[in-house]
C-alpha positions in Angstrom: 35.8 -74.7 -12.4 33.8 -72.0 -10.7 30.2 -72.7 -9.9 27.8 -70.0 -11.2 26.5 -67.5 -8.8 22.8 -66.5 -8.8 22.4 -63.0 -8.1 18.7 -61.8 -6.7 18.0 -58.2 -7.2 17.1 -56.5 -4.0 13.4 -56.0 -3.7 12.5 -52.4 -4.7 10.8 -50.2 -2.0 7.2 -49.5 -2.7 6.5 -46.4 -4.2 4.4 -44.2 -1.8 1.4 -42.8 -3.1 1.3 -39.0 -3.0 -1.6 -37.5 -1.0 -3.1 -34.1 -0.3 -1.0 -33.9 2.8 2.3 -33.9 0.9 1.2 -30.7 -0.8 0.0 -29.2 2.5 3.3 -29.9 4.2 5.1 -28.7 1.0 3.3 -25.4 1.1 3.9 -24.8 4.6 7.5 -25.3 4.1 7.7 -23.1 1.0 5.9 -20.4 3.0 8.2 -20.8 5.9 11.3 -20.5 3.5 9.9 -17.3 2.1 9.5 -15.6 5.5 13.1 -16.9 6.5 15.1 -13.8 7.0 12.5 -11.5 5.8 11.2 -9.5 8.5 9.1 -7.2 6.6 7.4 -10.1 4.7 6.5 -11.5 8.3 5.2 -8.1 9.4 3.0 -7.6 6.4 1.8 -11.1 6.7 0.7 -10.5 10.3 -0.9 -7.2 9.6 -2.8 -8.8 6.6 -3.9 -11.5 8.8 -5.3 -9.2 11.7 -7.2 -7.2 9.0 -8.5 -10.4 7.5 -9.5 -11.6 10.9 -11.2 -8.4 11.7 -13.4 -8.7 8.5 -14.1 -12.4 9.6 -15.4 -11.2 12.9 -17.6 -8.5 11.5 -18.9 -11.0 8.8 -19.6 -13.3 11.7 -21.9 -11.2 13.7 -23.6 -9.8 10.4 -24.5 -13.5 9.5 -25.2 -14.3 13.0 -27.7 -11.4 13.5 -30.8 -13.2 12.6 -30.1 -15.8 15.4 -29.0 -13.3 18.0 -32.0 -11.2 17.4 -34.4 -14.0 17.0 -35.5 -12.7 13.5 -36.2 -15.9 11.5 -38.0 -14.1 8.7 -34.7 -12.5 7.5 -32.4 -15.5 8.1 -32.8 -16.9 4.6 -32.3 -13.4 3.2 -29.2 -12.8 5.2 -27.8 -16.4 4.4 -28.4 -16.3 0.8 -27.4 -12.6 0.1 -24.3 -12.8 2.2 -23.1 -16.1 0.9 -23.7 -15.1 -2.5 -21.7 -12.0 -2.2 -18.9 -13.9 -0.3 -18.7 -16.5 -3.4 -18.8 -13.5 -5.8 -16.0 -11.8 -4.1 -13.9 -15.0 -4.2 -14.6 -15.1 -7.9 -13.9 -11.2 -8.8 -11.4 -10.1 -6.2 -8.4 -12.3 -7.2 -9.0 -11.2 -10.9 -9.2 -7.3 -10.1 -6.9 -6.8 -7.2 -5.1 -9.3 -4.9 -4.2 -12.1 -7.1 -4.2 -15.8 -6.3 -1.5 -17.5 -3.9 0.5 -19.6 -6.2 3.0 -20.8 -3.9 2.8 -24.2 -5.3 2.9 -23.2 -9.0 1.2 -26.0 -11.2 3.9 -25.7 -13.7 6.7 -26.7 -11.5 5.0 -30.2 -11.4 4.7 -30.6 -15.2 7.7 -33.1 -15.5 6.9 -35.2 -12.5 4.9 -38.3 -13.1 1.9 -37.3 -11.1 -1.7 -38.3 -12.1 -4.0 -35.4 -12.9 -6.5 -36.4 -10.1 -3.7 -36.4 -7.5 -2.2 -33.1 -8.4 -5.6 -31.5 -8.7 -6.5 -32.7 -5.2 -3.2 -31.8 -3.7 -3.3 -28.3 -4.9 -6.7 -27.7 -4.0 -5.9 -28.8 -0.5 -2.9 -26.7 -0.3 -5.2 -23.7 -1.6 -7.3 -24.3 1.7 -4.4 -23.4 3.8 -4.3 -19.6 4.0 -5.6 -16.6 5.7 -8.6 -15.9 3.2 -9.9 -19.5 3.7 -9.8 -19.3 7.6 -11.3 -15.8 7.5 -14.1 -17.2 5.3 -14.7 -20.0 7.7 -14.7 -18.0 10.7 -17.2 -15.5 9.0 -19.7 -18.0 7.6 -19.6 -19.7 11.1 -22.3 -16.9 12.0 -24.6 -19.0 9.9 -24.2 -21.9 12.3 -24.9 -19.9 15.3 -28.2 -18.6 13.4 -29.4 -22.1 12.5 -28.6 -23.3 16.0 -30.6 -20.5 17.8 -33.6 -20.9 15.3 -33.8 -24.6 15.1 -31.6 -26.4 17.5 -28.4 -28.5 17.3 -29.7 -30.5 14.2 -30.0 -27.2 12.3 -26.8 -26.2 13.5 -25.0 -29.3 12.5 -26.4 -29.1 8.9 -25.5 -25.6 8.7 -21.9 -26.5 9.7 -21.8 -28.9 6.9 -23.2 -26.3 4.5 -20.4 -23.8 5.7 -17.6 -26.2 4.9 -19.2 -27.2 1.4 -19.7 -23.5 0.7 -15.9 -22.9 1.7 -14.7 -25.7 -0.7 -17.0 -24.2 -3.4 -15.4 -20.6 -2.9 -11.9 -22.0 -3.3 -12.7 -24.2 -6.3 -14.6 -21.5 -8.1 -11.7 -18.9 -7.4 -9.0 -21.4 -8.6 -11.1 -22.5 -11.7 -12.0 -19.1 -13.1 -8.5 -17.6 -12.4 -6.8 -20.6 -14.1 -9.1 -20.6 -17.2 -8.8 -17.0 -17.7 -5.0 -16.9 -17.3 -4.8 -19.7 -19.9 -7.1 -17.9 -22.3 -5.0 -14.8 -21.8 -2.0 -16.3 -23.6 -4.1 -15.9 -26.9 -3.8 -12.2 -28.1 -7.2 -12.3 -29.6 -8.8 -13.7 -26.5 -7.0 -11.1 -24.4 -8.3 -8.2 -26.6 -11.7 -9.7 -26.4 -11.4 -10.2 -22.5 -10.5 -6.5 -22.1 -13.5 -5.3 -24.0 -15.7 -7.4 -22.3 -14.4 -6.4 -18.7 -14.7 -2.8 -19.7 -18.1 -3.2 -20.9 -19.2 -5.0 -17.8 -17.5 -2.3 -15.6 -19.5 0.3 -17.4 -22.9 -1.3 -16.6 -22.0 -1.4 -12.9 -22.6 2.3 -12.6 -26.1 2.5 -14.1 -27.1 -0.7 -12.3 -26.0 0.9 -9.0 -28.2 4.1 -9.9 -31.2 1.9 -10.4 -30.3 0.0 -7.2 -30.1 2.9 -5.0 -33.2 4.5 -6.3 -35.0 1.1 -5.6 -33.9 1.0 -2.0 -35.9 3.6 -1.1 -39.3 1.7 -1.9 -37.9 -1.9 -1.4 -40.2 -4.7 -0.8 -38.4 -6.8 1.7 -41.0 -9.7 1.2 -40.1 -9.7 -2.5 -36.5 -9.6 -1.8 -37.1 -12.7 0.6 -38.5 -14.4 -2.2 -35.7 -13.6 -4.4 -33.3 -14.9 -1.7 -35.3 -18.2 -1.6 -34.6 -18.6 -5.3 -31.0 -17.8 -4.9 -30.8 -20.2 -2.3 -31.5 -23.0 -4.9 -28.5 -21.9 -7.1 -24.6 -22.7 -6.2 -24.4 -19.2 -4.9 -26.8 -19.7 -2.2 -27.4 -23.3 -1.6 -24.7 -24.2 1.0 -25.4 -21.2 3.0 -29.1 -21.8 3.5 -29.3 -25.5 4.3 -29.2 -25.0 8.0 -32.0 -22.2 7.8 -34.2 -24.7 6.0 -33.8 -27.3 8.5 -34.6 -24.6 11.3 -37.6 -23.5 9.3 -39.0 -27.1 9.0 -37.9 -27.7 5.4 -35.8 -30.6 6.1 -36.3 -32.0 2.6 -34.6 -29.3 1.2 -31.3 -29.7 2.7 -30.1 -32.9 1.0 -31.3 -31.4 -2.5 -29.2 -28.2 -1.9 -26.2 -30.2 -0.6 -26.5 -32.2 -4.0 -26.5 -28.9 -5.9 -23.5 -27.8 -4.1 -21.5 -31.2 -4.6 -22.5 -31.0 -8.3 -21.2 -27.7 -8.8 -18.0 -28.3 -6.7 -17.3 -31.4 -8.9 -17.8 -29.4 -12.1 -15.6 -26.7 -11.1 -12.8 -29.0 -9.8 -13.0 -30.7 -13.3 -13.0 -27.5 -15.0 -9.9 -26.3 -13.0 -8.1 -29.8 -13.6 -8.5 -29.4 -17.2 -7.5 -25.6 -17.6 -4.4 -26.4 -15.2 -3.1 -29.3 -17.3 -3.5 -27.1 -20.7 -1.5 -24.3 -18.6 1.3 -27.0 -18.0 1.5 -28.3 -21.5 2.6 -24.9 -23.2 1.6 -21.7 -24.6 -0.9 -21.3 -27.6 0.9 -20.7 -30.7 1.1 -17.0 -31.5 0.5 -17.6 -35.1 2.9 -17.0 -38.3 5.8 -14.6 -37.5 5.8 -11.1 -39.3 8.1 -10.6 -42.3 11.4 -9.4 -41.3 12.7 -6.2 -42.9 16.2 -6.6 -44.4 19.2 -4.6 -43.3 20.7 -3.6 -39.8 18.4 -0.6 -39.6 15.5 -3.0 -40.4 16.5 -5.3 -37.4 16.9 -2.3 -35.0 13.4 -1.0 -36.2 11.8 -4.4 -35.4 12.5 -3.7 -31.9 10.5 -0.8 -31.6 6.8 -1.2 -31.9 4.8 1.3 -33.9 3.5 3.0 -30.5 7.1 3.6 -29.7 8.2 4.3 -33.3 8.6 8.2 -32.4 11.2 7.5 -29.8 15.0 8.1 -30.3 17.3 5.2 -31.2 19.3 5.5 -27.9 19.2 3.9 -24.5 16.1 5.8 -23.4 14.2 4.9 -26.7 15.2 1.3 -26.3 14.0 1.2 -22.7 10.8 2.7 -23.8 10.1 0.3 -26.6 11.0 -2.7 -24.5 8.5 -1.5 -21.9 5.9 -0.6 -24.3 6.3 -4.0 -25.9 6.0 -5.8 -22.5 2.8 -3.9 -21.5 1.1 -5.2 -24.5 2.3 -8.6 -24.6 3.0 -9.8 -21.2 -0.5 -11.2 -19.7 0.4 -10.0 -16.1 0.9 -6.6 -17.0 -2.1 -6.6 -19.5 -4.2 -7.8 -16.7 -3.3 -4.7 -14.8 -4.3 -2.5 -17.9 -7.7 -4.2 -17.9 -8.2 -3.2 -14.2 -7.4 0.4 -15.2 -10.0 0.2 -17.9 -12.6 -1.1 -15.2 -11.6 1.5 -12.8 -11.8 4.3 -15.3 -15.3 3.7 -16.2 -16.5 2.5 -12.9 -15.3 5.3 -10.5 -16.5 8.3 -12.2 -20.0 7.0 -12.6 -20.1 5.8 -9.0 -19.0 9.0 -7.3 -20.9 11.3 -9.6 -24.3 9.3 -10.0 -24.2 6.6 -7.4 -23.5 9.0 -4.5 -26.3 11.5 -5.7 -29.6 11.7 -4.3 -32.4 10.4 -6.2 -36.1 11.3 -6.0 -38.8 8.9 -7.2 -41.8 10.6 -8.2 -44.7 8.6 -9.3 -44.2 7.4 -12.9 -41.5 9.9 -13.8 -38.6 7.8 -12.5 -35.5 9.5 -10.9 -33.2 12.2 -11.9 -29.7 12.8 -10.5 -28.9 16.0 -8.8 -26.4 18.2 -10.4 -22.7 17.5 -10.0 -20.3 20.1 -8.9 -16.7 20.8 -9.9 -15.4 19.6 -6.4 -17.2 16.2 -7.0 -16.0 15.7 -10.4 -12.3 16.7 -9.1 -12.6 14.1 -6.5 -13.7 11.4 -9.0 -11.0 12.4 -11.1 -8.6 11.9 -8.3 -9.7 8.5 -7.7 -9.2 7.5 -11.3 -5.7 9.2 -11.4 -4.5 7.5 -8.3 -5.7 3.9 -9.1 -4.3 4.5 -12.7 -0.6 5.1 -11.4 -0.7 2.7 -8.6 0.0 -0.2 -11.2 3.5 1.0 -11.1 4.0 0.4 -7.3 5.8 -2.8 -8.0 7.0 -2.1 -11.5 10.3 -3.8 -11.0 8.5 -6.9 -9.9 7.2 -7.6 -13.1 10.9 -8.1 -14.5 12.2 -10.4 -11.9 15.6 -11.6 -12.5 15.6 -10.2 -16.0 16.1 -6.7 -14.3 19.8 -8.1 -13.9 20.5 -7.0 -17.4 19.8 -3.4 -16.7 22.0 -3.7 -13.6 24.7 -5.0 -15.6 24.3 -2.5 -18.5 24.5 0.3 -15.8 21.3 2.1 -16.9 21.0 5.3 -14.9 18.2 5.3 -12.4 16.6 8.4 -13.8 16.7 7.2 -17.3 15.2 4.0 -16.2 12.2 5.6 -14.3 11.7 8.2 -17.1 11.5 5.4 -19.8 9.0 3.3 -17.8 6.7 6.2 -16.8 6.8 7.0 -20.8 6.0 3.6 -22.0 3.3 3.2 -19.4 1.7 6.5 -20.2 1.5 5.7 -23.7 -1.4 3.3 -22.8 -2.8 5.1 -20.0 -3.0 8.8 -20.9 -5.4 8.1 -24.0 -7.7 6.1 -21.6 -7.6 8.9 -19.1 -8.5 11.4 -22.1 -11.5 9.3 -23.0 -12.7 9.2 -19.5 -12.4 12.8 -19.2 -14.4 13.7 -22.4 -17.0 11.0 -21.8 -17.8 12.0 -18.1 -18.1 15.7 -19.3 -20.3 14.8 -22.0 -22.5 12.5 -19.9 -22.7 15.1 -17.1 -24.0 17.6 -19.7 -21.2 19.9 -19.1 -18.7 20.0 -22.1 -17.0 22.9 -20.6 -15.9 20.8 -18.0 -13.5 18.9 -20.1 -10.6 21.2 -19.1 -11.4 20.5 -15.2 -11.8 16.7 -15.9 -8.6 16.3 -17.9 -6.5 18.8 -15.8 -7.4 17.0 -12.5 -6.7 13.6 -14.1 -3.2 14.5 -15.4 -2.3 16.2 -12.1 -3.2 13.3 -10.1 -1.7 10.9 -12.3 1.4 12.6 -12.6 1.8 12.9 -8.8 1.2 9.2 -8.6 3.9 8.5 -11.0 6.3 10.2 -8.8 5.0 8.6 -5.6 5.1 5.2 -7.2 8.6 5.7 -8.4 9.8 5.6 -4.6 7.3 3.0 -3.7 8.6 0.7 -6.5 12.3 1.1 -5.8 11.9 1.0 -1.7 8.9 -1.6 -1.5 9.3 -3.9 -4.3 8.6 -7.6 -3.9 8.9 -10.5 -6.0 6.2 -12.2 -8.2 6.0 -15.8 -9.0 7.2 -17.2 -12.3 4.1 -18.5 -13.8 1.9 -18.1 -16.9 -1.0 -17.0 -14.4 -1.2 -13.3 -14.6 -3.1 -13.2 -11.3 -0.7 -15.2 -9.2 0.9 -14.1 -6.0 3.7 -15.5 -3.9 2.7 -16.4 -0.3 2.4 -13.2 1.7 2.9 -10.9 -1.4 -1.0 -10.3 -1.6 -0.8 -8.8 1.8 2.3 -6.8 0.7 0.7 -5.8 -2.6 -2.4 -4.5 -0.5 -0.6 -2.5 2.1 1.7 -0.8 -0.5 -1.1 0.0 -2.7 -2.9 1.5 0.1 0.2 3.3 1.1 0.8 4.7 -2.4 -2.9 5.6 -2.8 -3.0 7.7 0.3 0.2 9.4 -0.4 -0.8 10.2 -4.1 -4.3 11.4 -2.8 -2.7 13.8 -0.5 -0.4 15.1 -3.2 -3.3 15.8 -5.6 -5.5 17.4 -2.9 -4.4 21.1 -4.2 -6.5 20.4 -7.4 -9.7 19.7 -5.3 -9.2 22.7 -3.1 -8.6 24.9 -6.1 -11.8 23.6 -7.8 -13.7 24.6 -4.5 -12.2 28.0 -4.1 -11.7 29.3 -7.5 -15.1 28.8 -8.9 -15.6 29.0 -12.7 -12.1 30.5 -13.0 -10.7 27.3 -12.4 -12.7 25.6 -15.2 -10.2 27.5 -17.6 -7.1 27.1 -15.4 -7.5 23.5 -14.5 -6.0 22.1 -17.8 -2.8 24.2 -18.1 -2.1 24.0 -14.2 -2.9 20.2 -14.0 -0.6 19.6 -17.0 2.2 21.7 -15.4 1.7 20.1 -12.1 1.5 16.5 -13.1 4.3 16.7 -15.8 6.6 18.5 -13.1 5.6 16.3 -10.4 6.6 13.0 -12.6 9.8 14.6 -13.7 10.8 15.5 -10.0 9.9 12.0 -8.8 11.9 10.3 -11.6 15.0 12.7 -10.8 14.9 12.0 -6.8 13.8 8.2 -7.0 16.5 7.7 -9.7 19.2 8.6 -7.4 17.8 6.2 -4.8 17.6 3.5 -7.5 21.3 4.1 -8.3 22.3 3.2 -4.8 19.7 0.4 -4.5 20.1 -1.6 -7.6 22.0 -4.7 -6.1 19.2 -4.8 -3.3 16.4 -4.3 -5.6 17.5 -7.1 -7.9 17.8 -9.5 -5.0 14.2 -8.4 -3.9 12.5 -8.9 -7.1 14.2 -12.1 -7.9 11.8 -15.1 -7.2 13.3 -17.4 -4.4 13.1 -21.1 -5.6 
């Protein structure tokens, strides 16, 4: 008879708690994998890092100027204003231009049993690893030097604590705002409202700049110092002014301002944690589906949005309809359309009014000097350049989905012409509004032809230039619901490619500015037809030439825009 054998289970290995260092190591490893075998990415990253450190060194000396010159009366003004602008930049620049580094996309952790606090803490620590955070730390270290020079080592030590707290606040604010805005953009109605609000806010920047430039001539610096003192008691200025307070004998203010900073940091982290969790759960319901139209023709018609209903029911029309639908529904593309709306209002006002001279005469206020056709043409050149540069990475929006076009054998010329057409259906009406509004605001309705012709010519040249840039310089975008997300190093790539595209487009559009300066009043009548011919011809020629390059590089382009896991 066999004796029973007792089986004792082996003790389970203790589960290690996930800490912030695991996320930091993971980010560094992902960054290394992204750079492996990609020499151009390494070069762009190094170039961007050098530019970032140059700005960091400039900021360091600006913030250290009161200490180096022993001008303590301006120390609070420099610290509060400089730190406040820095925090504002962390809030707005990711929304408008560079995007947020999503090397560790929160959605990839949705199925892992990680506590929300551990996930938020780890991602926050990983966000501190990068060129922007290091450049910010270097620049704001100038405040430590100022406090040390004015108040000794104790003031410098407190300033160092404030600088670190300010850096944490900048990163938390940037992550919280972009994450919350990305989550809200999934709702169609909220996206419409966001577009309108951002455009209105941009429209107000020009008039505010006008008043600001006029006020600078009779600035009361004592009053500005008082305003900076008030700003120092808000999260925008509190962490940057604690060292100056200690140096100037207000030791009691330092703990209170640090408490304000910690409270704001905690609120932002809590907000980011909640918005990040909602982004991981899933998309907001889009509402009831529209009623289907019967028959095969109805099914085909449903694939064509109303905006593209005029297109032919062939390969070109199908591509136009798909792109038109994506530009309206994809949050990432829609964010770029919002940027164009902002630029279209802000740049003309800034160039034609902000750059003009203002005269303050007693109680009569100020008046802008008359604009000129050359200045108007230059402002339209900027708008056209920045409107077309959105297509500099048009294939990156598709990602791996571009494989369908490669398999179907879509000719490159048809592909580029269709993408230009779909994008222009949204951009050209906006450019027309800009041309009319600017002419009316300037009191020159007869200049509508000048503004419209300059815009169309520059925009068409930009489409041609960006056709080549999008084929030869494409880069992948992360697979995330965040429309402002960027892979590690992609923000640098986007910045340099955008700069290259803008410079080339500006050079191609210079003849419109030269003609405005040489032909005088005759150009007011010739600008519109010549601009239309120049822009349309340049766009078609660019699609023709870049299409041949695209036919030869389709496999390489697909491999480039496909995100690496």
